[in-house]
VOMI-636678 format. One line per field, with one value per residue: residue number from 0; x, y, z of N, C-alpha, C in turn. Coordinates in Angstrom, 2 decimals, always signed. Layout:
N
pos = c(NUM ...)
nxx = c(X ...)
nyy = c(Y ...)
nzz = c(Z ...)
caxx = c(X ...)
cayy = c(Y ...)
cazz = c(Z ...)
cxx = c(X ...)
cyy = c(Y ...)
czz = c(Z ...)
REM end
This chain:
288
pos = c(0 1 2 3 4 5 6 7 8 9 10 11 12 13 14 15 16 17 18 19 20 21 22 23 24 25 26 27 28 29 30 31 32 33 34 35 36 37 38 39 40 41 42 43 44 45 46 47 48 49 50 51 52 53 54 55 56 57 58 59 60 61 62 63 64 65 66 67 68 69 70 71 72 73 74 75 76 77 78 79 80 81 82 83 84 85 86 87 88 89 90 91 92 93 94 95 96 97 98 99 100 101 102 103 104 105 106 107 108 109 110 111 112 113 114 115 116 117 118 119 120 121 122 123 124 125 126 127 128 129 130 131 132 133 134 135 136 137 138 139 140 141 142 143 144 145 146 147 148 149 150 151 152 153 154 155 156 157 158 159 160 161 162 163 164 165 166 167 168 169 170 171 172 173 174 175 176 177 178 179 180 181 182 183 184 185 186 187 188 189 190 191 192 193 194 195 196 197 198 199 200 201 202 203 204 205 206 207 208 209 210 211 212 213 214 215 216 217 218 219 220 221 222 223 224 225 226 227 228 229 230 231 232 233 234 235 236 237 238 239 240 241 242 243 244 245 246 247 248 249 250 251 252 253 254 255 256 257 258 259 260 261 262 263 264 265 266 267 268 269 270 271 272 273 274 275 276 277 278 279 280 281 282 283 284 285 286 287)
nxx = c(+2.54 +1.80 +3.83 +3.24 +0.70 +1.42 +2.76 +0.77 -1.34 -3.83 -3.89 -2.67 -0.32 -0.26 +1.93 +2.04 +2.71 +5.65 +7.15 +10.29 +13.35 +15.27 +18.46 +22.10 +23.98 +26.68 +30.07 +31.15 +29.36 +27.50 +24.74 +21.49 +19.19 +15.77 +12.40 +9.42 +6.09 +3.00 -0.07 -2.73 -5.70 -7.97 -9.65 -10.03 -9.04 -6.18 -5.66 -7.08 -7.80 -6.46 -3.49 -3.69 -2.27 +1.00 +3.05 +6.21 +8.78 +12.16 +14.49 +17.19 +18.46 +19.79 +21.64 +20.30 +17.70 +17.09 +16.01 +17.88 +17.78 +15.99 +16.28 +15.16 +12.18 +9.22 +6.48 +3.56 +0.90 -1.36 -3.09 -5.90 -7.30 -9.99 -12.77 -12.37 -13.89 -16.73 -16.86 -14.22 -13.05 -14.35 -13.18 -10.39 -10.07 -9.12 -9.57 -10.82 -9.95 -7.64 -5.79 -5.63 -3.87 -1.53 +1.19 +2.76 +6.21 +7.96 +10.70 +11.71 +10.49 +11.63 +14.35 +14.30 +13.70 +15.62 +18.11 +17.32 +16.89 +14.67 +11.12 +8.39 +5.06 +1.88 -0.09 +0.82 -0.05 -1.89 -0.68 +1.74 +0.98 -0.16 +1.97 +3.90 +2.73 +2.96 +5.69 +8.49 +10.75 +10.01 +9.51 +11.81 +12.55 +12.89 +10.08 +8.00 +5.28 +3.85 +1.46 +0.42 +2.56 +3.47 +2.46 +0.53 -1.27 -0.28 +1.84 +0.79 -0.85 -3.92 -4.94 -4.29 -4.56 -3.25 -3.64 -4.26 -1.82 -0.03 -0.95 -0.46 +2.27 +2.67 +1.97 +0.02 -1.55 -2.65 -3.73 -3.43 -2.29 -0.77 +1.92 +1.98 +1.05 +3.18 +5.23 +4.08 +4.12 +6.84 +7.55 +6.10 +7.40 +9.85 +9.37 +10.06 +9.30 +7.64 +7.59 +9.76 +11.93 +13.14 +13.17 +10.10 +10.57 +12.64 +11.38 +9.64 +11.44 +12.66 +10.54 +9.90 +12.13 +11.84 +10.89 +7.73 +5.04 +2.80 -0.23 -2.36 -5.71 -7.04 -9.96 -11.49 -14.26 -17.29 -19.06 -17.46 -16.33 -16.72 -15.50 -12.86 -12.42 -12.63 -10.32 -8.42 -8.01 -7.92 -9.65 -8.89 -9.63 -8.80 -7.55 -4.69 -3.18 -3.19 -4.32 -7.86 -9.05 -9.13 -6.68 -3.84 -1.33 +1.43 +3.89 +7.03 +7.23 +4.64 +3.54 +3.16 +1.09 -0.97 -1.30 -2.16 -4.62 -6.02 -6.11 -7.56 -9.83 -10.88 -10.45 -10.60 -8.92 -5.70 -3.78 -1.88 -1.38 -0.88 +2.08 +3.73 +6.70 +7.33 +9.08 +10.49 +10.88 +8.96 +6.54 +3.28 +3.09 +1.45 +2.43 +2.70)
nyy = c(+21.60 +18.87 +17.59 +18.49 +17.36 +14.69 +14.41 +14.55 +12.65 +12.14 +12.00 +10.55 +10.62 +9.69 +8.80 +9.27 +6.51 +6.28 +4.69 +3.05 +4.07 +2.17 +0.89 +0.84 -1.88 -1.96 -2.86 -5.90 -5.83 -7.48 -9.03 -10.51 -11.54 -11.01 -11.67 -9.92 -10.61 -10.36 -11.51 -11.06 -12.63 -14.57 -16.00 -18.21 -20.77 -22.47 -24.40 -24.01 -21.31 -18.09 -16.05 -12.55 -10.34 -9.63 -8.61 -7.65 -7.04 -6.76 -7.10 -6.27 -7.60 -7.45 -9.55 -9.31 -8.91 -6.38 -4.24 -3.39 -2.18 -1.56 -3.60 -4.01 -3.71 -5.32 -5.37 -6.37 -6.98 -9.64 -11.13 -13.10 -16.31 -16.22 -13.94 -11.48 -12.10 -10.28 -9.82 -10.03 -7.86 -5.85 -6.09 -5.86 -3.83 -4.27 -4.48 -6.06 -4.55 -3.35 -5.43 -6.40 -7.80 -8.09 -10.05 -12.17 -12.29 -15.11 -15.69 -13.28 -13.13 -15.40 -14.67 -12.42 -13.48 -15.38 -14.96 -14.66 -15.61 -16.13 -16.09 -13.99 -13.59 -12.02 -13.77 -16.57 -19.20 -18.98 -17.44 -18.83 -21.30 -20.51 -19.17 -21.16 -22.91 -21.54 -20.82 -22.68 -21.89 -20.91 -23.14 -23.95 -22.20 -20.90 -20.14 -17.69 -16.54 -13.54 -12.96 -15.17 -16.18 -14.51 -13.49 -11.08 -9.71 -10.26 -8.60 -6.12 -5.16 -4.44 -6.43 -8.83 -7.96 -6.33 -3.55 -2.71 -3.33 -1.69 +0.84 +0.66 +0.69 +3.29 +4.39 +5.19 +4.06 +4.25 +1.75 +0.46 -1.30 -4.60 -4.44 -2.23 -3.14 -4.77 -2.90 -1.73 -3.87 -4.17 -1.96 -2.57 -4.92 -3.88 -2.45 -1.67 -3.78 -3.08 -4.95 -6.62 -5.14 -5.43 -5.64 -6.52 -8.35 -9.92 -11.51 -12.92 -14.35 -15.98 -17.61 -18.84 -20.41 -22.55 -25.96 -27.42 -29.62 -31.53 -32.91 -35.50 -36.13 -38.61 -40.36 -39.51 -39.20 -38.02 -36.45 -35.02 -32.92 -30.17 -29.76 -30.30 -28.21 -25.99 -26.34 -25.68 -27.25 -27.96 -28.63 -31.02 -31.72 -33.92 -33.53 -32.92 -35.09 -35.40 -36.61 -37.16 -35.48 -34.10 -31.83 -30.50 -28.04 -27.93 -26.74 -28.39 -28.87 -29.09 -31.42 -33.83 -33.13 -32.69 -35.21 -36.57 -35.32 -36.23 -38.97 -39.17 -37.56 -37.76 -40.27 -42.09 -44.16 -45.80 -44.43 -43.94 -41.33 -40.04 -38.27 -35.35 -33.66 -30.26 -27.62 -24.36 -24.64 -26.33 -25.67 -24.28 -25.03 -26.61 -29.01 -30.60)
nzz = c(+37.70 +37.30 +38.74 +41.30 +41.74 +41.69 +44.05 +45.86 +48.02 +47.05 +44.33 +41.28 +38.81 +35.47 +32.84 +29.32 +27.30 +25.53 +22.90 +23.22 +21.73 +19.46 +20.48 +20.30 +21.17 +23.53 +22.91 +24.21 +26.26 +28.70 +28.05 +27.57 +25.04 +24.43 +23.26 +22.95 +22.22 +20.37 +19.13 +16.79 +15.86 +13.74 +15.29 +18.17 +17.97 +17.55 +15.71 +13.37 +12.98 +11.92 +11.91 +11.90 +12.50 +13.58 +16.17 +17.44 +19.82 +20.17 +22.73 +24.98 +28.05 +31.39 +33.75 +36.14 +35.49 +34.66 +32.10 +29.35 +26.83 +23.71 +20.92 +18.32 +16.27 +15.17 +13.04 +11.47 +9.14 +8.12 +5.54 +5.91 +4.85 +4.88 +5.36 +7.96 +11.03 +12.26 +15.01 +15.75 +14.44 +15.86 +18.37 +17.89 +16.03 +13.54 +10.10 +7.07 +4.93 +5.90 +6.07 +3.53 +0.87 +2.32 +3.52 +5.83 +6.17 +6.15 +6.33 +7.30 +9.83 +11.10 +11.06 +12.68 +15.16 +15.70 +17.19 +19.81 +23.27 +24.74 +24.51 +25.17 +26.03 +26.74 +27.09 +26.87 +26.54 +24.58 +22.43 +21.85 +20.72 +18.29 +16.90 +16.73 +14.98 +12.62 +12.40 +12.79 +14.25 +16.71 +18.23 +19.44 +21.36 +24.69 +26.74 +28.34 +30.34 +30.88 +32.02 +33.51 +34.98 +36.89 +40.03 +40.11 +41.78 +44.29 +44.27 +44.51 +42.45 +40.69 +39.10 +36.46 +33.87 +31.01 +30.72 +33.37 +34.60 +33.24 +33.95 +36.69 +36.61 +36.03 +33.55 +30.59 +27.59 +24.18 +22.66 +19.42 +17.70 +17.55 +18.21 +19.85 +22.28 +22.93 +23.40 +25.63 +27.42 +27.75 +29.36 +31.65 +32.50 +33.09 +35.30 +38.67 +41.23 +44.23 +46.22 +45.93 +45.12 +42.74 +39.11 +37.41 +35.41 +36.40 +38.32 +36.66 +34.98 +36.86 +37.67 +35.22 +34.79 +36.47 +36.91 +36.18 +37.03 +35.25 +36.04 +35.30 +35.64 +34.82 +33.75 +35.89 +38.17 +36.72 +38.19 +39.85 +38.54 +38.96 +41.40 +40.71 +38.89 +40.59 +42.00 +40.21 +37.98 +34.48 +31.38 +28.92 +25.61 +24.26 +21.85 +19.66 +20.36 +23.09 +26.35 +26.91 +29.31 +32.69 +33.95 +35.78 +36.39 +38.47 +40.87 +41.60 +44.36 +45.18 +44.31 +45.83 +47.61 +45.79 +44.63 +46.87 +47.28 +44.98 +45.48 +47.89 +47.63 +45.07 +43.55 +45.62 +46.31 +45.99 +43.44 +40.43 +38.83 +35.49 +34.91 +33.77 +33.06 +32.79 +31.17 +30.48 +27.81 +26.84 +28.00 +27.60 +24.95 +22.16 +21.68 +23.84)
caxx = c(+1.25 +1.85 +4.70 +2.51 -0.33 +2.06 +3.15 -0.44 -1.85 -5.15 -3.76 -1.56 -0.14 +0.21 +2.61 +1.74 +3.81 +6.36 +8.02 +11.73 +14.10 +16.29 +19.80 +23.21 +24.67 +28.11 +30.92 +31.52 +28.28 +26.93 +23.27 +20.77 +18.17 +14.45 +11.38 +8.04 +5.25 +1.55 -0.74 -4.18 -6.10 -9.37 -10.42 -9.30 -8.59 -4.89 -5.56 -7.72 -7.85 -5.26 -2.92 -3.91 -1.26 +2.07 +3.91 +7.31 +9.82 +13.37 +15.12 +18.30 +18.30 +20.95 +21.46 +19.40 +16.36 +16.93 +15.97 +18.95 +17.34 +15.28 +17.12 +14.46 +10.73 +8.61 +5.03 +3.07 -0.41 -1.43 -4.44 -6.30 -7.97 -11.43 -13.01 -12.21 -15.21 -17.12 -16.53 -12.77 -12.83 -14.83 -12.22 -9.03 -10.05 -8.50 -10.57 -10.34 -9.25 -6.31 -4.87 -5.68 -2.60 -0.38 +1.63 +3.87 +7.43 +8.44 +12.15 +11.94 +10.11 +12.65 +15.59 +14.09 +13.59 +16.67 +19.17 +16.75 +16.95 +13.36 +9.96 +7.45 +3.77 +1.02 -0.94 +1.64 -0.80 -2.58 +0.21 +2.75 +0.38 -0.34 +3.22 +4.59 +2.12 +3.43 +7.15 +9.15 +11.80 +9.48 +9.47 +13.11 +12.81 +12.27 +8.92 +7.46 +3.98 +3.83 +0.15 +0.16 +3.73 +3.72 +1.27 +0.50 -2.01 +0.62 +2.79 +0.09 -1.60 -5.36 -5.22 -3.22 -4.78 -2.13 -3.97 -4.08 -0.40 +0.62 -1.33 +0.27 +3.67 +2.73 +1.80 -1.18 -1.30 -3.81 -3.29 -4.09 -1.62 -0.19 +3.22 +1.77 +0.98 +4.54 +5.91 +3.50 +4.61 +8.25 +7.61 +5.60 +8.44 +10.98 +8.92 +10.60 +8.23 +7.91 +7.69 +11.04 +13.00 +13.73 +12.23 +9.15 +11.17 +13.44 +10.43 +9.15 +12.50 +12.86 +9.42 +9.99 +13.23 +11.48 +10.10 +6.40 +4.58 +1.40 -0.86 -3.58 -6.74 -7.78 -11.09 -12.03 -15.73 -17.88 -19.73 -16.46 -15.71 -16.74 -14.47 -11.57 -12.32 -12.35 -8.94 -7.53 -7.85 -8.47 -10.11 -8.31 -10.64 -8.21 -6.92 -3.24 -2.54 -3.20 -5.44 -9.14 -8.99 -8.79 -5.27 -3.40 +0.12 +1.84 +5.31 +7.52 +7.00 +3.21 +3.08 +2.68 -0.22 -1.95 -1.57 -2.95 -5.98 -6.65 -6.34 -8.54 -11.04 -11.38 -10.50 -10.87 -8.04 -4.36 -3.66 -0.63 -1.74 +0.15 +2.79 +4.60 +7.56 +7.33 +10.08 +10.21 +10.97 +7.78 +5.34 +2.38 +3.09 +0.44 +3.15 +2.73)
cayy = c(+21.09 +17.41 +17.19 +18.77 +16.34 +13.40 +14.41 +14.49 +11.29 +12.03 +11.94 +9.80 +11.09 +8.69 +9.33 +8.59 +5.62 +6.57 +3.55 +3.30 +4.08 +1.11 +1.33 +0.03 -2.49 -1.69 -4.03 -6.55 -5.71 -8.79 -9.00 -11.54 -10.96 -11.60 -11.21 -9.76 -10.75 -10.36 -11.84 -10.91 -13.77 -14.61 -16.75 -18.74 -22.13 -22.41 -25.43 -23.61 -19.87 -17.55 -14.80 -11.39 -9.34 -10.04 -7.55 -8.13 -6.12 -7.46 -6.28 -6.83 -7.48 -7.82 -10.76 -9.03 -8.66 -4.99 -4.11 -2.50 -1.39 -2.22 -3.89 -3.87 -3.82 -5.97 -5.20 -6.67 -7.58 -10.83 -11.34 -14.50 -16.93 -15.96 -12.60 -11.34 -12.04 -8.95 -9.68 -9.82 -6.46 -5.01 -6.16 -5.47 -2.69 -4.67 -4.76 -6.75 -3.57 -3.09 -6.55 -6.82 -7.81 -8.23 -11.40 -12.24 -12.80 -16.16 -15.55 -12.11 -13.49 -16.31 -13.92 -11.51 -14.25 -16.40 -14.75 -14.47 -16.79 -16.36 -15.38 -13.66 -13.03 -11.79 -14.96 -17.49 -20.41 -18.66 -16.98 -19.81 -22.30 -19.93 -18.87 -22.42 -23.48 -20.80 -20.69 -23.67 -21.30 -20.69 -24.40 -24.19 -21.11 -20.89 -19.25 -17.24 -15.86 -12.43 -12.89 -16.26 -16.61 -13.54 -13.27 -9.62 -9.21 -10.35 -7.48 -4.87 -4.71 -4.72 -7.62 -9.19 -7.39 -5.47 -2.16 -2.50 -3.38 -0.50 +1.96 +0.47 +1.06 +4.74 +4.78 +4.84 +4.07 +4.05 +0.63 +0.25 -2.39 -5.61 -4.01 -1.27 -3.91 -5.22 -1.76 -1.58 -4.96 -3.88 -1.05 -3.31 -5.85 -3.10 -1.76 -2.23 -4.19 -2.63 -6.11 -7.31 -4.20 -5.86 -5.52 -7.62 -9.34 -10.84 -12.47 -13.76 -15.26 -16.96 -18.56 -19.59 -21.38 -23.67 -27.04 -27.67 -30.98 -31.64 -34.11 -35.83 -36.83 -39.39 -41.20 -39.03 -39.22 -36.85 -35.61 -34.25 -31.95 -28.83 -29.76 -30.20 -26.86 -25.07 -26.54 -25.18 -28.19 -27.56 -29.77 -31.30 -32.45 -35.08 -33.19 -32.75 -36.27 -35.37 -37.35 -36.49 -35.56 -32.94 -31.80 -29.30 -27.84 -27.48 -26.76 -29.69 -29.01 -29.29 -32.66 -34.79 -32.68 -32.86 -36.64 -36.93 -34.86 -37.13 -40.29 -39.13 -36.80 -38.02 -41.69 -42.84 -45.33 -45.51 -44.28 -43.36 -40.52 -39.69 -37.04 -34.81 -32.56 -29.15 -26.58 -23.19 -25.02 -27.09 -25.10 -23.51 -25.53 -27.62 -30.27 -31.36)
cazz = c(+38.17 +37.34 +39.86 +42.54 +41.86 +41.96 +45.46 +46.67 +48.21 +46.42 +42.88 +40.70 +37.43 +34.53 +31.66 +28.06 +26.92 +24.27 +22.62 +23.30 +20.46 +19.45 +20.87 +19.80 +22.32 +23.67 +22.70 +25.46 +27.24 +29.01 +28.03 +26.83 +24.16 +24.49 +22.33 +23.39 +21.02 +20.50 +17.88 +16.63 +15.04 +13.32 +16.29 +19.31 +17.71 +16.87 +14.67 +12.11 +12.82 +11.29 +12.41 +11.03 +12.83 +14.49 +16.66 +18.27 +20.25 +20.60 +23.74 +25.76 +29.50 +32.19 +34.55 +37.25 +34.97 +34.22 +30.65 +28.92 +25.69 +22.61 +19.75 +17.04 +16.34 +14.01 +13.03 +10.13 +8.96 +7.29 +5.03 +6.08 +3.70 +5.04 +5.91 +9.41 +11.68 +12.75 +16.43 +15.86 +14.06 +16.95 +19.48 +17.50 +15.13 +12.27 +9.08 +5.86 +4.08 +6.47 +5.85 +2.14 +0.14 +3.21 +3.85 +6.77 +5.55 +7.04 +6.53 +8.15 +11.19 +11.63 +11.28 +13.81 +16.41 +15.80 +18.18 +21.15 +24.13 +25.34 +23.96 +26.24 +25.62 +27.89 +27.19 +26.09 +26.21 +23.33 +21.35 +21.46 +19.84 +16.95 +16.18 +16.44 +13.79 +11.45 +12.30 +13.66 +15.08 +18.05 +18.96 +20.08 +22.29 +26.01 +26.77 +29.62 +30.23 +31.84 +32.66 +34.45 +35.73 +37.97 +40.85 +40.12 +42.94 +45.44 +44.16 +44.70 +41.28 +40.76 +38.31 +35.52 +32.54 +30.64 +31.01 +34.81 +34.92 +32.68 +34.83 +37.93 +36.36 +35.86 +32.15 +29.85 +26.14 +23.32 +21.83 +18.14 +17.00 +18.42 +18.69 +20.94 +23.52 +23.24 +24.03 +26.97 +28.25 +28.05 +30.51 +32.80 +32.95 +33.60 +36.51 +39.90 +42.13 +45.60 +47.11 +45.76 +44.80 +41.47 +37.99 +37.25 +34.54 +37.22 +38.89 +35.56 +34.56 +37.92 +37.59 +33.97 +34.86 +37.33 +36.32 +36.71 +36.77 +34.81 +36.59 +34.56 +36.43 +33.81 +34.20 +37.15 +38.14 +36.10 +39.17 +40.59 +37.64 +39.56 +42.44 +40.02 +38.35 +41.69 +42.43 +39.17 +36.88 +33.18 +30.58 +27.60 +24.84 +23.60 +20.58 +19.67 +20.91 +24.55 +26.93 +27.13 +30.76 +33.48 +34.32 +36.48 +36.44 +39.81 +41.12 +42.08 +45.79 +45.44 +43.68 +46.82 +48.10 +44.73 +44.52 +48.04 +46.99 +44.02 +46.10 +48.98 +47.31 +43.72 +43.21 +46.85 +46.30 +45.50 +41.99 +39.94 +37.66 +34.50 +35.23 +32.73 +33.50 +31.84 +31.33 +29.64 +26.39 +26.45 +28.60 +26.75 +23.58 +21.87 +21.47 +25.09)
cxx = c(+1.26 +2.69 +3.98 +1.43 +0.26 +2.48 +1.95 -0.91 -3.19 -5.08 -2.58 -1.47 +0.41 +0.85 +2.17 +2.95 +4.37 +7.31 +9.50 +12.37 +15.15 +17.68 +20.84 +23.95 +26.15 +28.90 +31.31 +30.47 +27.62 +25.41 +22.75 +19.64 +16.87 +13.52 +10.06 +7.16 +3.78 +0.96 -2.20 -4.60 -7.57 -10.25 -9.50 -8.69 -7.29 -4.76 -6.14 -7.79 -6.49 -4.79 -3.20 -2.93 -0.26 +2.89 +4.98 +8.25 +10.99 +14.13 +16.27 +18.04 +19.56 +20.62 +20.48 +17.97 +16.10 +16.98 +16.95 +18.50 +16.63 +16.22 +16.41 +12.97 +10.22 +7.10 +4.52 +1.67 -0.29 -2.87 -4.82 -7.03 -9.48 -11.60 -12.85 -13.59 -15.48 -16.74 -15.04 -12.43 -13.26 -13.82 -10.88 -8.96 -9.47 -9.58 -9.95 -9.55 -7.82 -5.31 -4.79 -4.31 -1.37 -0.09 +2.77 +5.05 +8.06 +9.93 +12.46 +11.58 +11.18 +13.94 +15.47 +14.20 +14.85 +17.64 +18.64 +16.85 +15.60 +12.31 +8.95 +6.19 +2.91 -0.11 -0.27 +0.91 -1.62 -1.57 +1.21 +2.18 +0.22 +1.00 +4.02 +4.02 +2.65 +4.95 +7.84 +10.21 +11.32 +9.45 +10.73 +13.49 +12.24 +11.14 +8.57 +6.16 +3.89 +2.48 +0.01 +1.35 +4.25 +2.40 +1.15 -0.22 -1.12 +1.63 +2.08 -0.71 -3.05 -5.74 -4.10 -3.45 -3.70 -2.41 -3.81 -2.60 +0.32 +0.30 -0.59 +1.73 +3.82 +2.52 +0.36 -0.81 -2.61 -3.43 -4.12 -3.53 -1.03 +1.13 +3.09 +1.71 +2.34 +5.35 +5.39 +4.04 +6.07 +8.36 +7.10 +6.69 +9.66 +10.62 +9.49 +9.46 +8.55 +8.11 +9.05 +12.21 +13.72 +12.71 +11.30 +9.72 +11.99 +12.55 +9.95 +10.20 +12.73 +11.77 +9.56 +11.08 +12.87 +10.67 +8.71 +5.99 +3.11 +0.85 -2.20 -4.52 -7.64 -8.84 -11.60 -13.55 -16.31 -18.47 -18.76 -15.80 -15.69 -15.69 -13.08 -11.37 -11.98 -10.90 -7.93 -7.29 -8.51 -8.79 -9.36 -9.30 -10.08 -7.58 -5.41 -2.52 -2.52 -4.38 -6.71 -9.39 -8.84 -7.31 -4.96 -1.88 +0.48 +3.37 +5.73 +7.20 +5.54 +2.68 +2.49 +1.29 -1.31 -2.30 -2.42 -4.40 -6.69 -7.01 -7.48 -9.86 -11.66 -11.54 -10.84 -10.10 -6.66 -4.36 -2.28 -0.94 -0.56 +0.76 +3.68 +5.41 +7.62 +8.46 +9.69 +10.23 +9.73 +6.48 +4.59 +2.33 +1.99 +1.09 +3.25 +1.48)
cyy = c(+19.58 +16.93 +17.39 +17.72 +14.98 +13.28 +14.30 +13.05 +11.06 +11.88 +11.06 +10.18 +9.95 +9.37 +8.56 +7.76 +6.04 +5.40 +3.93 +3.23 +2.98 +1.67 +0.42 -0.55 -2.14 -2.98 -4.60 -6.48 -7.07 -8.69 -10.25 -10.88 -11.74 -11.00 -11.07 -9.85 -10.75 -10.67 -11.43 -11.96 -13.71 -15.35 -17.34 -20.12 -22.12 -23.42 -24.97 -22.11 -19.32 -16.26 -13.68 -10.26 -9.95 -8.82 -8.13 -6.99 -6.95 -6.55 -7.02 -6.62 -7.98 -9.03 -10.56 -8.73 -7.24 -4.93 -3.02 -1.62 -2.24 -2.40 -3.55 -4.08 -4.44 -5.81 -5.44 -7.27 -8.84 -11.03 -12.81 -15.01 -16.73 -14.54 -12.59 -11.26 -10.67 -8.76 -9.47 -8.38 -5.52 -4.96 -5.54 -4.19 -3.01 -5.08 -5.52 -5.81 -3.33 -4.19 -6.97 -6.71 -7.99 -9.71 -11.32 -12.93 -13.82 -16.02 -14.38 -12.40 -14.37 -15.58 -13.00 -12.26 -15.04 -16.18 -14.49 -15.75 -17.09 -15.53 -15.19 -13.08 -12.84 -12.81 -16.04 -18.78 -20.22 -18.39 -18.05 -20.83 -21.77 -19.76 -20.14 -23.08 -22.81 -20.89 -21.64 -23.07 -21.11 -21.97 -24.59 -23.08 -21.43 -19.87 -18.86 -16.51 -14.79 -12.31 -13.93 -16.62 -15.55 -13.37 -11.76 -9.07 -9.24 -9.21 -6.14 -4.35 -5.15 -5.99 -7.85 -8.68 -6.36 -4.00 -1.82 -2.41 -2.13 +0.72 +1.87 +0.84 +2.55 +5.24 +4.55 +4.82 +3.83 +2.99 +0.53 -0.96 -3.37 -5.14 -2.97 -1.99 -4.48 -4.11 -1.55 -2.64 -4.76 -3.00 -1.72 -4.22 -5.12 -2.37 -2.46 -2.51 -3.75 -3.79 -6.80 -6.37 -4.54 -5.70 -6.74 -8.72 -10.35 -11.92 -13.45 -14.78 -16.35 -18.03 -19.44 -20.65 -22.63 -24.72 -27.05 -29.08 -30.93 -32.98 -34.33 -36.63 -37.62 -40.26 -40.79 -39.00 -37.92 -35.90 -34.76 -33.16 -30.55 -28.70 -29.61 -28.80 -25.85 -25.18 -26.12 -26.12 -27.62 -28.81 -29.84 -32.16 -33.61 -34.80 -33.04 -33.92 -36.32 -36.18 -36.51 -36.55 -34.19 -33.00 -30.49 -29.24 -27.28 -27.47 -28.10 -29.93 -29.31 -30.62 -33.62 -34.40 -32.92 -34.34 -37.12 -36.51 -35.82 -38.47 -40.25 -38.47 -37.16 -39.52 -42.59 -44.16 -44.90 -45.46 -43.74 -42.58 -40.31 -38.34 -36.64 -33.66 -31.50 -28.18 -25.41 -23.53 -25.79 -26.48 -24.21 -24.00 -26.54 -28.98 -31.10 -31.10)
czz = c(+38.31 +38.51 +41.19 +42.78 +42.25 +43.42 +46.39 +46.82 +47.52 +44.90 +42.48 +39.24 +36.58 +33.33 +30.42 +27.65 +25.57 +24.01 +22.67 +21.92 +20.51 +19.73 +20.23 +21.00 +22.33 +23.48 +24.06 +26.54 +27.46 +29.13 +27.33 +26.07 +24.26 +23.46 +23.08 +22.16 +21.37 +19.14 +17.94 +15.61 +14.67 +14.31 +17.33 +19.07 +16.90 +15.74 +13.34 +11.90 +12.39 +11.97 +11.41 +11.34 +13.80 +14.86 +17.56 +18.62 +20.76 +21.56 +24.41 +27.23 +30.20 +33.06 +35.70 +36.78 +34.52 +32.70 +30.22 +27.77 +24.66 +21.44 +18.44 +17.26 +15.05 +14.12 +11.62 +10.19 +8.10 +6.84 +5.18 +4.84 +3.75 +5.55 +7.44 +10.05 +12.28 +14.21 +16.65 +15.50 +15.18 +18.09 +19.10 +16.68 +13.76 +11.29 +7.92 +4.97 +4.60 +6.14 +4.38 +1.47 +1.00 +3.48 +4.84 +6.10 +6.50 +7.34 +7.45 +9.60 +11.83 +11.94 +12.48 +15.13 +16.71 +16.95 +19.59 +21.95 +24.78 +24.62 +25.08 +25.61 +26.86 +27.98 +26.36 +25.72 +24.94 +22.21 +20.91 +20.48 +18.42 +16.24 +15.89 +15.19 +12.51 +11.29 +13.28 +14.57 +16.52 +18.89 +19.81 +21.06 +23.67 +25.97 +28.20 +29.36 +31.30 +32.53 +33.77 +35.34 +36.71 +38.72 +41.07 +41.34 +44.19 +45.45 +44.15 +43.52 +41.39 +40.01 +37.33 +34.11 +32.25 +30.95 +32.48 +35.15 +34.43 +33.54 +36.16 +37.82 +36.06 +34.45 +31.70 +28.38 +25.41 +22.30 +20.54 +17.40 +18.01 +19.01 +19.81 +22.28 +23.90 +23.90 +25.45 +27.91 +28.63 +29.29 +31.79 +33.37 +33.49 +34.89 +37.75 +40.88 +43.55 +46.57 +47.05 +45.56 +43.52 +40.35 +37.91 +36.36 +35.33 +37.84 +37.83 +35.14 +35.59 +37.88 +36.35 +34.03 +35.65 +36.56 +36.96 +36.30 +36.37 +35.29 +35.88 +35.45 +35.48 +34.46 +35.58 +37.05 +37.60 +37.14 +39.99 +39.73 +38.24 +40.66 +41.82 +39.46 +39.43 +42.16 +41.36 +38.01 +35.62 +32.37 +29.26 +26.83 +24.04 +22.25 +20.77 +20.33 +22.43 +25.08 +26.98 +28.62 +31.39 +33.85 +35.04 +36.44 +37.81 +39.89 +41.71 +43.55 +46.13 +44.91 +44.71 +47.36 +47.05 +44.54 +45.69 +47.85 +46.05 +44.66 +47.11 +48.62 +45.96 +43.46 +44.40 +46.89 +45.85 +43.98 +41.66 +38.67 +36.72 +34.87 +34.06 +33.32 +32.41 +32.19 +30.44 +28.16 +25.93 +26.96 +27.60 +25.30 +23.38 +21.65 +22.73 +25.90)
REM end
C-alpha cells in the first residue's frame, strides 16, 4: 500500500526516522569527522542563560559530502542554577525534575568533540555562543550553520525549519530530546538535492569554506534603520566588545555593491566603513 501511494502524484509517504547505528570505520578509509549539535537552554542570552541539555552526533563524511556513517552519540542533561522558566519547559518539554542532579561532564564533551574538523548546528549563531562559553574546544573548530548557509527555498523546500526539511527529505520524527534533532539533521544533510545531484552537506561545506565580510554601518542615521533592516542589516548592542552599530555579512563579491549602497543611500558621502573578514573558524562566534 505504501509503495502504491508513493507512486501516486497525489500522495507522498514519509518514513519514521530511525537513528543510525554507529559503525566501525574501515582501515584506510578516507573520511573526515564532523559533529552535529543542538542545545536547549534556560533563555536566549548566551552571557547569562544556561545549557540544560546538550545533544551531539559524531559522523564521518566523504570528500563529496556523502555521509558515510555515525561514529558516536552524546546526550546529557544539565541542572541549571535557577529553575527552568515555564515558557522554556513548554517549548522543550524539559522540567526541573528531569535535570535534577545532572551535570555535563566537561572532559567527556571535550573528548567527544576533539577529533572532529567541523561543528554544525541548525542555528549556529545561537548554539556556538553557548557551547564556547562552556567548552573552549569549540573555539578552535570550523563551524557551519545548516539553517542559514543553505538557501533551502532555492532547492525546492518550503522553508528552513528543521521539520520542513526533514519532511522534504522523506522522514518524520517525534522529537523529544536535543539529540533527536541531531539525528534528523543528519538525514537532511545526507539528502540528495534535486537541484545539484549532490548531498545537502556538500552545499553546506562549500558555503562554509568561503570567506564573508562583515560591514559595520557605524553612526548611520537613526531614521534609516528600517531601510538597513530591509537590506539584511542586524543590530549590535555594543556588548562583547563589538561596535554599537548596524552590520551585515556579505560574500566577497558583494562588498563593492554594499559599500556603494552605504555611500549613496545612507551616508551620502564617501566613507570607509569598518570591515571584518570572517571564516568558518570565526563565523557565529561571540568573539568577533
